[in-house]
N, C-alpha and C positions, 0 to 999 in steps of 0.2 A: 370079415362081410363088411362090416360097418363102414373100415374105412378104405375099403375097395370100391363101393360104392359113391360116400363119399366122394374118392378120387376122380369117376370115372362123370359124376353130374360135374364135377370141377373140367377135367380133359373136354367134354362137350366145347362151353365153353370159350376155353383154348384157343381148341383144333379150330374148330368151326369159328365163331367170330373173331377173336385176338391174329388168328395165322390166316384167315379168311381160304380155310383149305375145303374147298367143296365138296372134294372128296370124300370127305369125311364122315361127309352126313351118311351117306350110303352105307360108308362104315357100318355106323354107331347104331344106324334104326334096322327092327328087323322087317321085311317087307310088308307086314299085316300091321306095322304100328297104327295106333289109333290117337290123333292129335286132336286137342281140344282146345282150341286157344277161341276165347271170348264165348260167343253162341256160336261157334262153327269147328264142326267136325269135318276131319278130312281122314282118307285111310290111305298108307304108306309114304315111299318118300317123296314122288314126286313133287304134294304143295308144295312142301315145306323146302323144295329147292327152288321153286319157282318164288315162293318169298323171300328166301335167301340169294336170289340174283337180284331181286328188287330191291332189298336191301345194299344191293354193293351194287346198284346202279343210282342209289338215290346218297349214300354215306361216305364219306372216305374215316380214314381213322379211326374207324370200328375198335370200343375195345371196351371188354366188359370184367368188371370186379368183381366177385362173391361177397356178398357183407358175410353172407351166412350158409349153413349147411344141417338139414337135421334127417339123420335117417332111422326111421323105423321099418323092419320087415324085411319085401323087396322094393323100396318106394324110399327115393332122394327128395328132399325139398328142397330147392336153390334158391336164395333170394338174392338177386344178381340188381347192378345198378349199371347201364349204357350209356357211354358216351361218344359221339361221331361229329363230322361238322358235314354239315349239307352240302355238297356241291353235285351233285348231277339230280335232274327230274323223274327219278323214277315213280315216283307218287303223281308226276303230273305236276308239280310245281318247279318253276322256273328255281336254280341254286339260288340259296341265300347265304349262302356262306355261313349261315348259322350254326354255332356250336349247340348241341343238342345235350340233355340229359336228361336217360330215361329209367324207372323203374322197374322191375316187375320179380313174380316168383314164377318157379316152373317145378312140379313137381312128377317127377319121373319115374314110372315102374318098369323095372328091370329084371329080362327073364334068359339065364345063359351068356351074363354082360351085353347085353344091348338090351335100347330103350321095346318097351314094349306098347304102352301107352303115356300119354305123359299130356298133363293139365298146366295150363299158363295162363297168368294173367298179369298184363304189363298194361302203361299207360300211355296208349296210341292218341288218348286224344292230348295228352299232354305234347306229344314229340309232332303233331302237327299244330299245333297253337306254336310249339319253339320256332316251326322250320316258318311258318304262314309269320311270324310278327304278330301276333298277336296278342293282347293285353293278358295278365295271367289271370288266370280265374278268380275271382272274389272269393272271400276267405268268408263263411258260411257261421253265425254263431246261433245255438239253439236260444229260443224266444222264453 
């Protein structure tokens, strides 16, 4: 079970992001999926489909590498790194051509081989800084 869950977590990123297969989203998510992303919760595949469409309209050459996966019970935690090129205005920012590098973690709960609940946290601020061409955030040192 552990290996199949690990593969299912990896498979999501391969099919949806690396291959850009939109239909894989509805194939892998249950209709009652609950997605927790930052402080926003959504239900069902439609909100994620809208997010996917926006990302596809904003970036080309999207590629996600999996750094690590951990499995416990009916959940798999995936630490990932995404690279892409800012070639569209899906976020309302004219294309800059910037190559972005974003990290994130997704915790995925399964039932009958499909995602039923997902918690994710990723560096959206870092992504926006990269496409806006802002200076990198300062490094803070504890006094």
